N, C-alpha and C positions, 0 to 999 in steps of 0.2 A: 466466533469471530473476535479477534483481538484488535484493539485500536492502539495507535501510538500517537502521542502528543509530543511535539517538540516546541519548547520555548527557547528562544534565542536571546541572549543578552550580549551586547557588543562592547568591547574596549572600555573597560572600567579600571580605574586605578584605585588602590586601597587607601584608606579602609572603607569598606561598604558591606552592607548586608542586603540580601534579597529573600523574599519568602519563596519557599519551595512548594510545589503542588504534589510532586511524586515522592512519597516516602514508603519505605518498606522493601522487602525482598523484590528484586527485579529492577530497582531504580538504577538508572545509568546517568551519570553526569559526564559530558564531554567538555573538557576545559582546554582552551587554546590560549597561549600567552607568550610573553617574551620578557626575560629578565634583562634590565638595562643597567643594573648596578649590582655590586657584589654584596648584596644584603639578603637576609632570610625573608621569606614570605610564608603565609599560611592559608590553607583552605580548610574550612571547618564546617561540619554539619552539626547544627546546634538547635537546642530547644528555645533559645532566646537570641535576639539580634545582637546582644552585647557580650556574649560568652559568659554570662553571669551564673548560669545554672548547669546544664548538662551539655557536654560536647561529645558527640558519638564517634566522631573521628576528627582528629587534628592532624593534618598532613602539612609538614613544614620542611621544605628543602632548605638546608643550612650550609651554604658554601664554605663558610669559615671553619666549620667543623667537619666538612667533607662527608656529610651524611644527610639522610632524610629522616626526620623524626616523626613518629606516629604515636598518638596518645589519645586518652579519653579523659574527660572531666566529669566527675559525679558530684552533684550537690555543691558546685562551686570549687571543688578541690581536684587538682590534677592527679592522675593515677601514675602508675609506673610507666615510664617512657620506654618505647621500643624504637629501634631504628633499622633502616635498610641502607646499603651502601649508596654513595653519591651516584647519580645517574647523569650521563652527559647531556641529556636533553634539557637539563636545567642550567647549562653553562650560559654565560652572559652572551647576549645578542644572538641566541639560537631560538627559533620558534619551537615551542614545545606543544605537544598534543597529548594531553593526559586523559585517560578514561578512569573513572571511579565507579565501580559496580557494586551494588549490594547483592552479593551472592548468597547461597544457602548457609554457608558456614562463616561468612565474614566478608569484609570489603576486599575486592580485588583491584589492584592498581596496574594500569596498562600504559605503555608507551604506544600511541597509535599513529606515529608519524608515517610509517609504511604499513606493514602488516602488524596488527595489534600484537604486542609482546608483553606478557606478564612480567612486571618488575618487582612486585611485592604483594603481600597479603597482610591483613590485620583482622584478627578474630573479634567478633562482637563481644563486648564486655557488659552490655546492658541492652534492654529492649530499646529498639530504635524508634524514637518519636520525634525526629528532627523536623523542624519547621522552617529553618533558615540555612542559607549558605552565607557564611561570614568569611570575608577575605581580608587579610591584614598583612602588613609589612610595607615595604617601600621598594621602589625601583623595578616595578613589574606592572604590566597591564594584562588583563585577561578578557576573554569572552567565553561564554559557555552555553551549552544546550542541555536541557533536562528532558529525559525520555522516561516514559513508563510503559 
């Protein structure tokens, strides 16, 4: 019998960090938010609350560059950046519903506004030992649910 735990965190503005209970394959984060300014923001799964050590996934919608940046930090140094095309759910004053799943071969990123739709993937670059969700940027508020 499997159990599911859902932790809900409501309407937070950056910057902030929260400890995560669910880490590893099968982890699901549902993140709801709204951008109110034309600024970048980031969602990070990290080993430290201040992004000083390892970041296992850095997810950063960047409207001014018309892309979503994905990256990893190892030992305090950013690795090679990857990107996926801009996605309309991150336009200003649109409610976004993002799902980040730790799947077998990497992170899967979904738009879950209607029927969940895969918008990107990001392969694991290091063993995932994240302890924190770190949210940064400005002009955005989020709430999220953590599931295992």
